[in-house]
N, C-alpha and C positions, 0 to 999 in steps of 0.2 A: 355130293355134298359136307363128306367125312360129317356128318349130325352140327355141324353149325347151322340154328338158325339168324343170326343179324351177328351178319362185321360189322369193323368202324372202320374206318377212313382218318385219320390224322399226318395231312400233311403240314414239313414242321419248315419253318427257314428261321433260328435265334430266337428262336423260344422257350430259354431257361427260368424265364421268370411263371412264365400262364401256362405248361406244360404241369410241372411239380401239383400241382388246385384242378388244372382240366382233366387229365385223366382220374387221378379219386373220382370226381365229381361221377365221371364218366360211369369208370364200372361200377359204385352206389345208381344208380340209375340200372343197368345192368342188367345187375342182380335184383330190384323191382322187380324190373320190368321179366325176370325169369326164361328157364330155355337157357340153350349153350347160346353164348354170344364169347367172339374175340376182340381184340381192339389190337392194329396196328396203326404203327404212326411213322413214318418216312422223311424220313431226316436229308434236306435239302442240304447236303453238305452248311454246317452249320456252322462259326462264327465266334461263337460263344460254347457258352459249359451244355447247352442241351443235350449233347448222347450224354456226356454226365451223368447229367441231371436223371434222363429216363434211364438209362442205368438201374438203379437206384427205384426203380417201378415197373418193369419188366417181370416178368413173371413166367416165361420160356414156354408160355402151351398160350393160356387166352388174353394175354397182353406182350405184346413184338415191337421190335425194332426193326429199323430198314433204313439204312444207309448208302444214299447219296453216293458217287464219289468225285462227283465235281454237281457244281450249282448245275443242275438240269432244267429248273421252272416249278413253275409249283402245278403245274399239271400234269408236265411230268411225274412226277411225286404222286399225283390223282392216283393218273392210270393204274401207277406202276404198283398202288396199299391194295389200289379196285375187281385187278386182274393177278394179283398172289390170294385175297381172299376168297376165302372159301361157306359164308352163309350163302343162304336163301334171298336172305334181303341181306344189301347194304350200302352203311349212308357212310358217306363223307361231308366232315363235316370241318371249321374251322377250329386250330387250337384255342377261342376264345369263346367256343360256344357254348361256353356252360349258363348262359340267359336259355338258349333256346332248347335243353336237354325236357325243359316239359311239355314243349310242341313235341317231342316222341309219340308218346304212345295211340293221339291221334295217328297221327302223320302210321303208323306202320296199321289201323287203320282203314287208313286209305289206302293203304297197298294190298290189299284184299282185290281193289277193285281197276289197281290204276299199276302200273310195269313202271312210272317215274313220278313222283310227290314232292315237290319240289316248293322247300320251304321260301315260305316270302316275307318280305317286311312293307308291300306296298301290295296285296290282296285282303280285301275284307275277313279281320278275323290280325291278322296284324297286329302284336302288340312293342313297341316301340321303349327302350325305357332315355334313352341319350341315344341326343340324337346328333348330326354332324349341329356347322353353323348352318346359316341358311344359305352362301351363296355358296357351299360343297353342298351342300342337301341339290339347288339347281346344276352346276354342273353333270354332279353324278348323276340324272335323272337323263338327264338333254341325254348322255354318254349313253344310259341305258336306252333311249329310242333311237338311235342313232345306230344302234351294235341293232335292233330290232330289226330295223329298217332291211341293215343289208342280210342279213338271216331270212328276212321273212319270216319271222319268229313269235308268236305272240303273249306270250310269255314275259310280265311284269316285269319282271326282278332276277333276270338272267345270274347275276353275279353273286346272291348270297350264300353265302358260305355252308347250306343244310343240306342237304336234300339226298333220297332214299330211294333206292333199285330193286328190281326184281336179281334176285342171281343170276340170270341169265342172261338176260338183257343187258347190265352192267357190263359181264363175259363178252356180246356183242359189239353195242355201241364204242367201251373202252375198247376194242381189238381194236377198232378203226380209224381213232383220237388222231387228228396229223398235229393239233398246236399242244407240244410243252411249254406256254407263259398260263397265263391270270388268265386269258381271253376262253384257256376248253370250254371252262361253262357252257357258255356262248354257241357249242359250233355240237357239245353233248349234245343236251338239248333239241338243239335244232336236228339233228342228227337222230337219233330219238324217235321225233314226232316227222320227220320223213319214212323213217323202213314203219311206219305205220302203226310202234309201239303207243300205248297210251299215258298217255301227261295230265300229269293235275297241277295248277299254282292254289297252294294255303297260307296262310295268315301265320302266324308260327311270330313266339321270342323274344327279340332281339334287344341285346347294349349293342351301344355302337361301342365302337374301340376307336383309343382317345390317338393323335399321332400312325394316324396312316402312312403309310413307303411311300405308293402313287401318286404323283403326280399327272392330272389330263390332261397339261399341254404336252410334254415331255414324251405321252405312249401315245398321242391321238391318231399321226399319220403312222405309225409302225402297227398300230394296231384299227385302223382299217386297211392296211393292207394282210395284214394277217386274217381281214372276218370276210375277206372280198376270195383270197383261194379259200378258205374255211366253207363258201356257198358255192364253189365250183365240186370240193373235194365231196360236200353233202351232197351232192344232185347227182353226181356218180356212182356213189357207196348207195342212194336210194334205190337206183338202177340193177343194184345187185340182188337186193330187197333182205326182211332179218333173216338169226340161223333160224336152223333149226328152233335148236334147241330155246332163244328163245321169244317164237311166232309167238307174236301180241295174243290177249284167249286165254292167259294161263297163270290170273292173276290166284298169289293163295287165297287162300278160305282163313282169312285170321280174323274175319270180323265181320257182320250181316247189316243190309238194313242202314251203311254208312252216305249219303250224301253227297255229292259232286258238288266240291266247291267249285267258288270264280275257279274262271280255267281248264276243268277240267275238259277231256276227249270223249 
């Protein structure tokens, strides 16, 4: 692991405005937590000045930028970053994750007894500052329910962009994830659970982002197809079992006596 205790992976597409704010905030929070850390931004062939703005922030060691040769999808970007990362713990978060940074220390404590800690806007303890309009919330939760049903996955909030993995488990799961689009989250969580890894869902701080780029009506049919394919893929991978380095039961001794959150196993 090269002595890196925590890696943070941020997928980015046209984030010239968000990243100059988020990256320094992340760096400050990681310094406060102590220990060796790295921050990896994976640019998904942005069409704005994202790469130029990131070039001003890259320091060659702790803050790095990876650039996809073409737009390959959010799932591909996260997978690339997680497999490139060296940390004993690995967080992937969205470019606008500043509202969730206050929850990171508690999630690190939970990682002492879990292989994957899923930050959630729906679990007990969540604090959502700005909510979407009611119509969009209803559509989004209905979509979440559909995805949970197709993958038989009990996690309530599959797509919250704030998830913390043990390094060997991230290496094992993301080397097997098949989806390149934004639905990769659902497959990754379901795959982790199917391989026997310990998954916890915990409420976090969250500020909803205005101007979502997704249209549920437009993506519904292709996403259902993707998730049906992912369900078959998860079953095949589960039959192979976990990789030795990521075997369940090897949680880091980050904290002790932490109660298991709702949704843990």
